[in-house]
N, CA, C, O and the ligand as a Tripos MOL2 file, in Angstrom:
@<TRIPOS>MOLECULE
protein
  269   267    68     0     0
PROTEIN
NO_CHARGES

@<TRIPOS>ATOM
      1 N          15.3810 -141.1470  -61.8460 N.3       1 MET1
      2 CA         14.6870 -140.1310  -62.6590 C.3       1 MET1
      3 C          15.0580 -138.7280  -62.1680 C.2       1 MET1
      4 O          15.1820 -138.4960  -60.9650 O.2       1 MET1
      5 N          15.2280 -137.8260  -63.0790 N.am      2 SER2
      6 CA         15.5690 -136.4570  -62.7040 C.3       2 SER2
      7 C          14.3050 -135.6730  -62.3430 C.2       2 SER2
      8 O          13.1870 -136.1030  -62.6250 O.2       2 SER2
      9 N          14.5040 -134.5400  -61.7270 N.am      3 ILE3
     10 CA         13.3590 -133.7020  -61.3440 C.3       3 ILE3
     11 C          12.5610 -133.3100  -62.5790 C.2       3 ILE3
     12 O          11.3310 -133.3330  -62.5600 O.2       3 ILE3
     13 N          13.2580 -132.9520  -63.6490 N.am      4 ASP4
     14 CA         12.5770 -132.5530  -64.8790 C.3       4 ASP4
     15 C          11.6670 -133.6550  -65.4040 C.2       4 ASP4
     16 O          10.5310 -133.4090  -65.8110 O.2       4 ASP4
     17 N          12.1960 -134.8810  -65.3840 N.am      5 GLU5
     18 CA         11.4050 -136.0200  -65.8720 C.3       5 GLU5
     19 C          10.1830 -136.2480  -64.9890 C.2       5 GLU5
     20 O           9.0870 -136.5200  -65.4790 O.2       5 GLU5
     21 N          10.3920 -136.1330  -63.6850 N.am      6 LEU6
     22 CA          9.2850 -136.3110  -62.7500 C.3       6 LEU6
     23 C           8.2220 -135.2260  -62.9650 C.2       6 LEU6
     24 O           7.0190 -135.4850  -62.9400 O.2       6 LEU6
     25 N           8.7200 -133.9990  -63.1770 N.am      7 GLN7
     26 CA          7.7970 -132.8800  -63.3940 C.3       7 GLN7
     27 C           6.9730 -133.1140  -64.6560 C.2       7 GLN7
     28 O           5.7870 -132.7870  -64.7110 O.2       7 GLN7
     29 N           7.6260 -133.6860  -65.6690 N.am      8 GLU8
     30 CA          6.9350 -133.9870  -66.9120 C.3       8 GLU8
     31 C           5.8170 -135.0040  -66.6740 C.2       8 GLU8
     32 O           4.7160 -134.8840  -67.2110 O.2       8 GLU8
     33 N           6.1350 -136.0060  -65.8560 N.am      9 GLU9
     34 CA          5.1430 -137.0290  -65.4990 C.3       9 GLU9
     35 C           3.9430 -136.3940  -64.7980 C.2       9 GLU9
     36 O           2.7920 -136.7250  -65.0830 O.2       9 GLU9
     37 N           4.2350 -135.4800  -63.8800 N.am     10 VAL10
     38 CA          3.1640 -134.7890  -63.1530 C.3      10 VAL10
     39 C           2.2780 -134.0250  -64.1300 C.2      10 VAL10
     40 O           1.0520 -134.0720  -64.0310 O.2      10 VAL10
     41 N           2.9040 -133.3200  -65.0790 N.am     11 ASP11
     42 CA          2.1410 -132.5720  -66.0670 C.3      11 ASP11
     43 C           1.2170 -133.4890  -66.8610 C.2      11 ASP11
     44 O           0.0650 -133.1480  -67.1300 O.2      11 ASP11
     45 N           1.7400 -134.6580  -67.2320 N.am     12 LYS12
     46 CA          0.9350 -135.6170  -67.9870 C.3      12 LYS12
     47 C          -0.2660 -136.0820  -67.1620 C.2      12 LYS12
     48 O          -1.3830 -136.1970  -67.6670 O.2      12 LYS12
     49 N          -0.0080 -136.3420  -65.8890 N.am     13 LEU13
     50 CA         -1.0750 -136.8060  -65.0030 C.3      13 LEU13
     51 C          -2.1440 -135.7320  -64.8310 C.2      13 LEU13
     52 O          -3.3360 -136.0370  -64.8090 O.2      13 LEU13
     53 N          -1.7160 -134.4730  -64.7100 N.am     14 LEU14
     54 CA         -2.6700 -133.3840  -64.5410 C.3      14 LEU14
     55 C          -3.5460 -133.2440  -65.7890 C.2      14 LEU14
     56 O          -4.7410 -132.9610  -65.7010 O.2      14 LEU14
     57 N          -2.9180 -133.4500  -66.9520 N.am     15 GLU15
     58 CA         -3.6640 -133.3800  -68.2060 C.3      15 GLU15
     59 C          -4.6970 -134.5040  -68.2520 C.2      15 GLU15
     60 O          -5.8510 -134.2980  -68.6250 O.2      15 GLU15
     61 N          -4.2460 -135.7060  -67.8590 N.am     16 GLU16
     62 CA         -5.1310 -136.8650  -67.8240 C.3      16 GLU16
     63 C          -6.3130 -136.5990  -66.8920 C.2      16 GLU16
     64 O          -7.4580 -136.9430  -67.1880 O.2      16 GLU16
     65 N          -5.9940 -135.9750  -65.7560 N.am     17 ARG17
     66 CA         -7.0190 -135.6570  -64.7680 C.3      17 ARG17
     67 C          -8.0760 -134.7260  -65.3590 C.2      17 ARG17
     68 O          -9.2740 -134.9270  -65.1610 O.2      17 ARG17
     69 N          -7.6160 -133.6960  -66.0910 N.am     18 ASP18
     70 CA         -8.5360 -132.7650  -66.7380 C.3      18 ASP18
     71 C          -9.4830 -133.4970  -67.6730 C.2      18 ASP18
     72 O         -10.6920 -133.2630  -67.6680 O.2      18 ASP18
     73 N          -8.9050 -134.4000  -68.4870 N.am     19 ASN19
     74 CA         -9.7160 -135.1590  -69.4320 C.3      19 ASN19
     75 C         -10.7590 -136.0040  -68.7130 C.2      19 ASN19
     76 O         -11.9170 -136.0650  -69.1240 O.2      19 ASN19
     77 N         -10.3330 -136.6540  -67.6340 N.am     20 LEU20
     78 CA        -11.2430 -137.5020  -66.8660 C.3      20 LEU20
     79 C         -12.3560 -136.6680  -66.2400 C.2      20 LEU20
     80 O         -13.5220 -137.0620  -66.2380 O.2      20 LEU20
     81 N         -11.9720 -135.5130  -65.7130 N.am     21 GLU21
     82 CA        -12.9480 -134.6440  -65.0640 C.3      21 GLU21
     83 C         -13.9950 -134.1820  -66.0610 C.2      21 GLU21
     84 O         -15.1810 -134.1040  -65.7410 O.2      21 GLU21
     85 N         -13.5480 -133.8760  -67.2790 N.am     22 GLU22
     86 CA        -14.4590 -133.4450  -68.3190 C.3      22 GLU22
     87 C         -15.4980 -134.5210  -68.6040 C.2      22 GLU22
     88 O         -16.6930 -134.2500  -68.7190 O.2      22 GLU22
     89 N         -14.9920 -135.7710  -68.7180 N.am     23 LYS23
     90 CA        -15.8820 -136.9020  -68.9740 C.3      23 LYS23
     91 C         -16.8500 -137.0940  -67.8170 C.2      23 LYS23
     92 O         -18.0410 -137.3370  -68.0080 O.2      23 LYS23
     93 N         -16.3070 -136.9770  -66.6200 N.am     24 CYS24
     94 CA        -17.0970 -137.1430  -65.4070 C.3      24 CYS24
     95 C         -18.2830 -136.1830  -65.4250 C.2      24 CYS24
     96 O         -19.4010 -136.5540  -65.0670 O.2      24 CYS24
     97 N         -18.0260 -134.9440  -65.8470 N.am     25 ASP25
     98 CA        -19.0700 -133.9200  -65.8510 C.3      25 ASP25
     99 C         -20.2080 -134.2370  -66.8060 C.2      25 ASP25
    100 O         -21.3230 -133.7450  -66.6320 O.2      25 ASP25
    101 N         -19.9310 -135.0630  -67.8210 N.am     26 THR26
    102 CA        -20.9550 -135.3280  -68.8260 C.3      26 THR26
    103 C         -21.8280 -136.5330  -68.4810 C.2      26 THR26
    104 O         -22.8270 -136.7840  -69.1550 O.2      26 THR26
    105 N         -21.4600 -137.2830  -67.4320 N.am     27 LEU27
    106 CA        -22.2220 -138.4780  -67.0860 C.3      27 LEU27
    107 C         -23.5070 -138.1210  -66.3330 C.2      27 LEU27
    108 O         -23.5070 -137.2630  -65.4500 O.2      27 LEU27
    109 N         -24.6020 -138.7980  -66.7000 N.am     28 ASP28
    110 CA        -25.8740 -138.5900  -66.0000 C.3      28 ASP28
    111 C         -25.7230 -138.9120  -64.5220 C.2      28 ASP28
    112 O         -26.2280 -138.2020  -63.6520 O.2      28 ASP28
    113 N         -25.0090 -140.0100  -64.2660 N.am     29 LEU29
    114 CA        -24.8120 -140.4730  -62.8940 C.3      29 LEU29
    115 C         -24.2220 -139.3660  -62.0250 C.2      29 LEU29
    116 O         -24.5820 -139.2180  -60.8570 O.2      29 LEU29
    117 N         -23.3110 -138.5930  -62.6110 N.am     30 CYS30
    118 CA        -22.5890 -137.5890  -61.8340 C.3      30 CYS30
    119 C         -23.4020 -136.3220  -61.6080 C.2      30 CYS30
    120 O         -22.9710 -135.4340  -60.8730 O.2      30 CYS30
    121 N         -24.5680 -136.2300  -62.2280 N.am     31 GLN31
    122 CA        -25.4430 -135.0900  -61.9650 C.3      31 GLN31
    123 C         -26.1810 -135.3020  -60.6480 C.2      31 GLN31
    124 O         -26.6870 -134.3550  -60.0460 O.2      31 GLN31
    125 N         -26.2350 -136.5470  -60.2130 N.am     32 GLU32
    126 CA        -26.8930 -136.8440  -58.9440 C.3      32 GLU32
    127 C         -26.0050 -136.4110  -57.7780 C.2      32 GLU32
    128 O         -24.7920 -136.2580  -57.9280 O.2      32 GLU32
    129 N         -26.6280 -136.2170  -56.6160 N.am     33 ASP33
    130 CA        -25.8970 -135.6700  -55.4670 C.3      33 ASP33
    131 C         -24.6230 -136.4260  -55.1300 C.2      33 ASP33
    132 O         -23.5490 -135.8320  -55.0320 O.2      33 ASP33
    133 N         -24.7440 -137.7440  -54.9520 N.am     34 ASP34
    134 CA        -23.5550 -138.5170  -54.5900 C.3      34 ASP34
    135 C         -23.1360 -139.4150  -55.7450 C.2      34 ASP34
    136 O         -22.5280 -140.4680  -55.5530 O.2      34 ASP34
    137 N         -23.4830 -138.9620  -56.9670 N.am     35 GLY35
    138 CA        -23.2080 -139.7620  -58.1630 C.3      35 GLY35
    139 C         -21.7590 -140.1660  -58.3060 C.2      35 GLY35
    140 O         -21.4530 -141.3090  -58.6450 O.2      35 GLY35
    141 N         -20.8600 -139.2180  -58.0450 N.am     36 CYS36
    142 CA        -19.4450 -139.4760  -58.2760 C.3      36 CYS36
    143 C         -18.8830 -140.5360  -57.3400 C.2      36 CYS36
    144 O         -17.8540 -141.1420  -57.6400 O.2      36 CYS36
    145 N         -19.5370 -140.7660  -56.2230 N.am     37 SER37
    146 CA        -19.0300 -141.8060  -55.3320 C.3      37 SER37
    147 C         -19.2460 -143.1770  -55.9580 C.2      37 SER37
    148 O         -18.6670 -144.1710  -55.5190 O.2      37 SER37
    149 N         -20.0870 -143.2200  -56.9920 N.am     38 ARG38
    150 CA        -20.3350 -144.4900  -57.6660 C.3      38 ARG38
    151 C         -19.7980 -144.5040  -59.0890 C.2      38 ARG38
    152 O         -20.0130 -145.4710  -59.8200 O.2      38 ARG38
    153 N         -19.1070 -143.4490  -59.4920 N.am     39 CYS39
    154 CA        -18.6980 -143.4000  -60.9010 C.3      39 CYS39
    155 C         -17.2580 -143.8750  -61.0890 C.2      39 CYS39
    156 O         -16.3710 -143.5250  -60.3100 O.2      39 CYS39
    157 N         -17.0370 -144.6770  -62.1340 N.am     40 ASP40
    158 CA        -15.7260 -145.2740  -62.4070 C.3      40 ASP40
    159 C         -14.6680 -144.2140  -62.6620 C.2      40 ASP40
    160 O         -13.5170 -144.3460  -62.2460 O.2      40 ASP40
    161 N         -15.0830 -143.1570  -63.3560 N.am     41 ILE41
    162 CA        -14.1150 -142.1280  -63.7250 C.3      41 ILE41
    163 C         -13.5640 -141.4510  -62.4780 C.2      41 ILE41
    164 O         -12.3820 -141.1150  -62.4080 O.2      41 ILE41
    165 N         -14.4320 -141.2570  -61.5060 N.am     42 TYR42
    166 CA        -13.9720 -140.6100  -60.2870 C.3      42 TYR42
    167 C         -12.9350 -141.4680  -59.5660 C.2      42 TYR42
    168 O         -11.9810 -140.9490  -58.9870 O.2      42 TYR42
    169 N         -13.1330 -142.7850  -59.6080 N.am     43 THR43
    170 CA        -12.1480 -143.7030  -59.0340 C.3      43 THR43
    171 C         -10.8070 -143.5230  -59.7240 C.2      43 THR43
    172 O          -9.7550 -143.5340  -59.0840 O.2      43 THR43
    173 N         -10.8610 -143.3550  -61.0600 N.am     44 LYS44
    174 CA         -9.6220 -143.1530  -61.8110 C.3      44 LYS44
    175 C          -8.9700 -141.8300  -61.4380 C.2      44 LYS44
    176 O          -7.7490 -141.7390  -61.3150 O.2      44 LYS44
    177 N          -9.8020 -140.8050  -61.2580 N.am     45 ILE45
    178 CA         -9.2650 -139.5000  -60.8690 C.3      45 ILE45
    179 C          -8.5310 -139.6150  -59.5450 C.2      45 ILE45
    180 O          -7.4670 -139.0220  -59.3650 O.2      45 ILE45
    181 N          -9.0990 -140.3770  -58.6180 N.am     46 GLU46
    182 CA         -8.4470 -140.5390  -57.3280 C.3      46 GLU46
    183 C          -7.1210 -141.2790  -57.4650 C.2      46 GLU46
    184 O          -6.1600 -140.9880  -56.7520 O.2      46 GLU46
    185 N          -7.0780 -142.2340  -58.3860 N.am     47 GLU47
    186 CA         -5.8160 -142.9420  -58.6430 C.3      47 GLU47
    187 C          -4.7710 -141.9770  -59.1920 C.2      47 GLU47
    188 O          -3.6140 -141.9850  -58.7710 O.2      47 GLU47
    189 N          -5.2020 -141.1440  -60.1420 N.am     48 VAL48
    190 CA         -4.2910 -140.1580  -60.7220 C.3      48 VAL48
    191 C          -3.7990 -139.2010  -59.6430 C.2      48 VAL48
    192 O          -2.6200 -138.8510  -59.6060 O.2      48 VAL48
    193 N          -4.7060 -138.7800  -58.7670 N.am     49 ASP49
    194 CA         -4.3250 -137.8940  -57.6610 C.3      49 ASP49
    195 C          -3.2560 -138.5260  -56.7780 C.2      49 ASP49
    196 O          -2.2890 -137.8730  -56.3860 O.2      49 ASP49
    197 N          -3.4440 -139.7990  -56.4750 N.am     50 ALA50
    198 CA         -2.4930 -140.4970  -55.6120 C.3      50 ALA50
    199 C          -1.1280 -140.5730  -56.2690 C.2      50 ALA50
    200 O          -0.0990 -140.3700  -55.6250 O.2      50 ALA50
    201 N          -1.1350 -140.8730  -57.5840 N.am     51 LYS51
    202 CA          0.1300 -140.9480  -58.3230 C.3      51 LYS51
    203 C           0.8150 -139.5890  -58.3440 C.2      51 LYS51
    204 O           2.0270 -139.4840  -58.1550 O.2      51 LYS51
    205 N           0.0100 -138.5400  -58.5810 N.am     52 THR52
    206 CA          0.5630 -137.1880  -58.6310 C.3      52 THR52
    207 C           1.2220 -136.8400  -57.3060 C.2      52 THR52
    208 O           2.3180 -136.2810  -57.2700 O.2      52 THR52
    209 N           0.5450 -137.1740  -56.2280 N.am     53 GLU53
    210 CA          1.0730 -136.8640  -54.9060 C.3      53 GLU53
    211 C           2.4100 -137.5680  -54.6720 C.2      53 GLU53
    212 O           3.3580 -136.9880  -54.1430 O.2      53 GLU53
    213 N           2.4550 -138.8350  -55.0840 N.am     54 GLU54
    214 CA          3.6680 -139.6200  -54.9330 C.3      54 GLU54
    215 C           4.8400 -138.9740  -55.6770 C.2      54 GLU54
    216 O           5.9430 -138.8450  -55.1470 O.2      54 GLU54
    217 N           4.5630 -138.5690  -56.9280 N.am     55 LEU55
    218 CA          5.6040 -137.9420  -57.7410 C.3      55 LEU55
    219 C           6.0420 -136.6210  -57.1310 C.2      55 LEU55
    220 O           7.2300 -136.2960  -57.1300 O.2      55 LEU55
    221 N           5.0770 -135.8510  -56.6070 N.am     56 GLU56
    222 CA          5.4260 -134.5620  -56.0310 C.3      56 GLU56
    223 C           6.3020 -134.7430  -54.7880 C.2      56 GLU56
    224 O           7.1990 -133.9410  -54.5280 O.2      56 GLU56
    225 N           6.0330 -135.7930  -54.0350 N.am     57 LYS57
    226 CA          6.8710 -136.0710  -52.8660 C.3      57 LYS57
    227 C           8.2830 -136.4130  -53.3090 C.2      57 LYS57
    228 O           9.2610 -135.9840  -52.6950 O.2      57 LYS57
    229 N           8.3800 -137.1980  -54.3890 N.am     58 LYS58
    230 CA          9.6980 -137.5670  -54.9170 C.3      58 LYS58
    231 C          10.4520 -136.3200  -55.3630 C.2      58 LYS58
    232 O          11.6360 -136.1510  -55.0700 O.2      58 LYS58
    233 N           9.7290 -135.4390  -56.0880 N.am     59 ILE59
    234 CA         10.3520 -134.1990  -56.5570 C.3      59 ILE59
    235 C          10.8700 -133.4110  -55.3640 C.2      59 ILE59
    236 O          11.9940 -132.9090  -55.3780 O.2      59 ILE59
    237 N          10.0460 -133.3080  -54.3400 N.am     60 GLU60
    238 CA         10.4270 -132.5580  -53.1430 C.3      60 GLU60
    239 C          11.6980 -133.1290  -52.5150 C.2      60 GLU60
    240 O          12.5940 -132.3910  -52.1050 O.2      60 GLU60
    241 N          11.7540 -134.4620  -52.4510 N.am     61 SER61
    242 CA         12.9020 -135.0940  -51.8100 C.3      61 SER61
    243 C          14.1750 -134.9180  -52.6330 C.2      61 SER61
    244 O          15.2840 -135.0010  -52.1050 O.2      61 SER61
    245 N          14.0010 -134.6710  -53.9430 N.am     62 LEU62
    246 CA         15.1730 -134.4780  -54.8120 C.3      62 LEU62
    247 C          15.6260 -133.0250  -54.8720 C.2      62 LEU62
    248 O          16.7580 -132.7210  -55.2470 O.2      62 LEU62
    249 N          14.7070 -132.1340  -54.4920 N.am     63 MET63
    250 CA         15.0320 -130.7060  -54.5250 C.3      63 MET63
    251 C          16.1810 -130.4090  -53.5750 C.2      63 MET63
    252 O          16.2070 -130.8930  -52.4440 O.2      63 MET63
    253 N          17.1150 -129.6200  -54.0400 N.am     64 PRO64
    254 CA         18.1840 -129.2180  -53.1210 C.3      64 PRO64
    255 C          17.6180 -128.2920  -52.0390 C.2      64 PRO64
    256 O          16.6920 -127.5210  -52.2890 O.2      64 PRO64
    257 N          18.1780 -128.3800  -50.8590 N.am     65 GLU65
    258 CA         17.6970 -127.5460  -49.7620 C.3      65 GLU65
    259 C          17.9860 -126.0790  -50.0710 C.2      65 GLU65
    260 O          19.0910 -125.7110  -50.4690 O.2      65 GLU65
    261 N          16.9690 -125.2630  -49.8770 N.am     66 VAL66
    262 CA         17.1610 -123.8230  -50.0840 C.3      66 VAL66
    263 C          17.1680 -123.1320  -48.7330 C.2      66 VAL66
    264 O          16.2780 -123.3220  -47.9030 O.2      66 VAL66
    265 N          18.1920 -122.3300  -48.5400 N.am     67 GLU67
    266 CA         18.2900 -121.6640  -47.2360 C.3      67 GLU67
    267 C          17.6510 -120.2960  -47.2860 C.2      67 GLU67
    268 O          17.6370 -119.5850  -46.2810 O.2      67 GLU67
    269 ZN        -18.3170 -138.6150  -61.5910 Zn       68 ZN68
@<TRIPOS>BOND
     1     1     2 1
     2     2     3 1
     3     3     4 2
     4     3     5 am
     5     5     6 1
     6     6     7 1
     7     7     8 2
     8     7     9 am
     9     9    10 1
    10    10    11 1
    11    11    12 2
    12    11    13 am
    13    13    14 1
    14    14    15 1
    15    15    16 2
    16    15    17 am
    17    17    18 1
    18    18    19 1
    19    19    20 2
    20    19    21 am
    21    21    22 1
    22    22    23 1
    23    23    24 2
    24    23    25 am
    25    25    26 1
    26    26    27 1
    27    27    28 2
    28    27    29 am
    29    29    30 1
    30    30    31 1
    31    31    32 2
    32    31    33 am
    33    33    34 1
    34    34    35 1
    35    35    36 2
    36    35    37 am
    37    37    38 1
    38    38    39 1
    39    39    40 2
    40    39    41 am
    41    41    42 1
    42    42    43 1
    43    43    44 2
    44    43    45 am
    45    45    46 1
    46    46    47 1
    47    47    48 2
    48    47    49 am
    49    49    50 1
    50    50    51 1
    51    51    52 2
    52    51    53 am
    53    53    54 1
    54    54    55 1
    55    55    56 2
    56    55    57 am
    57    57    58 1
    58    58    59 1
    59    59    60 2
    60    59    61 am
    61    61    62 1
    62    62    63 1
    63    63    64 2
    64    63    65 am
    65    65    66 1
    66    66    67 1
    67    67    68 2
    68    67    69 am
    69    69    70 1
    70    70    71 1
    71    71    72 2
    72    71    73 am
    73    73    74 1
    74    74    75 1
    75    75    76 2
    76    75    77 am
    77    77    78 1
    78    78    79 1
    79    79    80 2
    80    79    81 am
    81    81    82 1
    82    82    83 1
    83    83    84 2
    84    83    85 am
    85    85    86 1
    86    86    87 1
    87    87    88 2
    88    87    89 am
    89    89    90 1
    90    90    91 1
    91    91    92 2
    92    91    93 am
    93    93    94 1
    94    94    95 1
    95    95    96 2
    96    95    97 am
    97    97    98 1
    98    98    99 1
    99    99   100 2
   100    99   101 am
   101   101   102 1
   102   102   103 1
   103   103   104 2
   104   103   105 am
   105   105   106 1
   106   106   107 1
   107   107   108 2
   108   107   109 am
   109   109   110 1
   110   110   111 1
   111   111   112 2
   112   111   113 am
   113   113   114 1
   114   114   115 1
   115   115   116 2
   116   115   117 am
   117   117   118 1
   118   118   119 1
   119   119   120 2
   120   119   121 am
   121   121   122 1
   122   122   123 1
   123   123   124 2
   124   123   125 am
   125   125   126 1
   126   126   127 1
   127   127   128 2
   128   127   129 am
   129   129   130 1
   130   130   131 1
   131   131   132 2
   132   131   133 am
   133   133   134 1
   134   134   135 1
   135   135   136 2
   136   135   137 am
   137   137   138 1
   138   138   139 1
   139   139   140 2
   140   139   141 am
   141   141   142 1
   142   142   143 1
   143   143   144 2
   144   143   145 am
   145   145   146 1
   146   146   147 1
   147   147   148 2
   148   147   149 am
   149   149   150 1
   150   150   151 1
   151   151   152 2
   152   151   153 am
   153   153   154 1
   154   154   155 1
   155   155   156 2
   156   155   157 am
   157   157   158 1
   158   158   159 1
   159   159   160 2
   160   159   161 am
   161   161   162 1
   162   162   163 1
   163   163   164 2
   164   163   165 am
   165   165   166 1
   166   166   167 1
   167   167   168 2
   168   167   169 am
   169   169   170 1
   170   170   171 1
   171   171   172 2
   172   171   173 am
   173   173   174 1
   174   174   175 1
   175   175   176 2
   176   175   177 am
   177   177   178 1
   178   178   179 1
   179   179   180 2
   180   179   181 am
   181   181   182 1
   182   182   183 1
   183   183   184 2
   184   183   185 am
   185   185   186 1
   186   186   187 1
   187   187   188 2
   188   187   189 am
   189   189   190 1
   190   190   191 1
   191   191   192 2
   192   191   193 am
   193   193   194 1
   194   194   195 1
   195   195   196 2
   196   195   197 am
   197   197   198 1
   198   198   199 1
   199   199   200 2
   200   199   201 am
   201   201   202 1
   202   202   203 1
   203   203   204 2
   204   203   205 am
   205   205   206 1
   206   206   207 1
   207   207   208 2
   208   207   209 am
   209   209   210 1
   210   210   211 1
   211   211   212 2
   212   211   213 am
   213   213   214 1
   214   214   215 1
   215   215   216 2
   216   215   217 am
   217   217   218 1
   218   218   219 1
   219   219   220 2
   220   219   221 am
   221   221   222 1
   222   222   223 1
   223   223   224 2
   224   223   225 am
   225   225   226 1
   226   226   227 1
   227   227   228 2
   228   227   229 am
   229   229   230 1
   230   230   231 1
   231   231   232 2
   232   231   233 am
   233   233   234 1
   234   234   235 1
   235   235   236 2
   236   235   237 am
   237   237   238 1
   238   238   239 1
   239   239   240 2
   240   239   241 am
   241   241   242 1
   242   242   243 1
   243   243   244 2
   244   243   245 am
   245   245   246 1
   246   246   247 1
   247   247   248 2
   248   247   249 am
   249   249   250 1
   250   250   251 1
   251   251   252 2
   252   251   253 am
   253   253   254 1
   254   254   255 1
   255   255   256 2
   256   255   257 am
   257   257   258 1
   258   258   259 1
   259   259   260 2
   260   259   261 am
   261   261   262 1
   262   262   263 1
   263   263   264 2
   264   263   265 am
   265   265   266 1
   266   266   267 1
   267   267   268 2
@<TRIPOS>SUBSTRUCTURE
     1 MET1         2 RESIDUE 1 A MET
     2 SER2         6 RESIDUE 1 A SER
     3 ILE3        10 RESIDUE 1 A ILE
     4 ASP4        14 RESIDUE 1 A ASP
     5 GLU5        18 RESIDUE 1 A GLU
     6 LEU6        22 RESIDUE 1 A LEU
     7 GLN7        26 RESIDUE 1 A GLN
     8 GLU8        30 RESIDUE 1 A GLU
     9 GLU9        34 RESIDUE 1 A GLU
    10 VAL10       38 RESIDUE 1 A VAL
    11 ASP11       42 RESIDUE 1 A ASP
    12 LYS12       46 RESIDUE 1 A LYS
    13 LEU13       50 RESIDUE 1 A LEU
    14 LEU14       54 RESIDUE 1 A LEU
    15 GLU15       58 RESIDUE 1 A GLU
    16 GLU16       62 RESIDUE 1 A GLU
    17 ARG17       66 RESIDUE 1 A ARG
    18 ASP18       70 RESIDUE 1 A ASP
    19 ASN19       74 RESIDUE 1 A ASN
    20 LEU20       78 RESIDUE 1 A LEU
    21 GLU21       82 RESIDUE 1 A GLU
    22 GLU22       86 RESIDUE 1 A GLU
    23 LYS23       90 RESIDUE 1 A LYS
    24 CYS24       94 RESIDUE 1 A CYS
    25 ASP25       98 RESIDUE 1 A ASP
    26 THR26      102 RESIDUE 1 A THR
    27 LEU27      106 RESIDUE 1 A LEU
    28 ASP28      110 RESIDUE 1 A ASP
    29 LEU29      114 RESIDUE 1 A LEU
    30 CYS30      118 RESIDUE 1 A CYS
    31 GLN31      122 RESIDUE 1 A GLN
    32 GLU32      126 RESIDUE 1 A GLU
    33 ASP33      130 RESIDUE 1 A ASP
    34 ASP34      134 RESIDUE 1 A ASP
    35 GLY35      138 RESIDUE 1 A GLY
    36 CYS36      142 RESIDUE 1 A CYS
    37 SER37      146 RESIDUE 1 A SER
    38 ARG38      150 RESIDUE 1 A ARG
    39 CYS39      154 RESIDUE 1 A CYS
    40 ASP40      158 RESIDUE 1 A ASP
    41 ILE41      162 RESIDUE 1 A ILE
    42 TYR42      166 RESIDUE 1 A TYR
    43 THR43      170 RESIDUE 1 A THR
    44 LYS44      174 RESIDUE 1 A LYS
    45 ILE45      178 RESIDUE 1 A ILE
    46 GLU46      182 RESIDUE 1 A GLU
    47 GLU47      186 RESIDUE 1 A GLU
    48 VAL48      190 RESIDUE 1 A VAL
    49 ASP49      194 RESIDUE 1 A ASP
    50 ALA50      198 RESIDUE 1 A ALA
    51 LYS51      202 RESIDUE 1 A LYS
    52 THR52      206 RESIDUE 1 A THR
    53 GLU53      210 RESIDUE 1 A GLU
    54 GLU54      214 RESIDUE 1 A GLU
    55 LEU55      218 RESIDUE 1 A LEU
    56 GLU56      222 RESIDUE 1 A GLU
    57 LYS57      226 RESIDUE 1 A LYS
    58 LYS58      230 RESIDUE 1 A LYS
    59 ILE59      234 RESIDUE 1 A ILE
    60 GLU60      238 RESIDUE 1 A GLU
    61 SER61      242 RESIDUE 1 A SER
    62 LEU62      246 RESIDUE 1 A LEU
    63 MET63      250 RESIDUE 1 A MET
    64 PRO64      254 RESIDUE 1 A PRO
    65 GLU65      258 RESIDUE 1 A GLU
    66 VAL66      262 RESIDUE 1 A VAL
    67 GLU67      266 RESIDUE 1 A GLU
    68 ZN68       269 GROUP 0 **** ****
């Protein structure tokens, strides 16, 4: 995969994250202090975060060295 393609994937994931976060904010459960530790959407957000990090590492490794 090229850097551009990877970057596109990251953008998609960030968009997905925004959508999930929006939903998370509307849940009654998440209004509670530690609500998000029990909410399914938050688990998904963490998965998206992990994927994003992985892709960003790949992008970094593909970047040409800049002096
Ligand atoms: Zn939540």
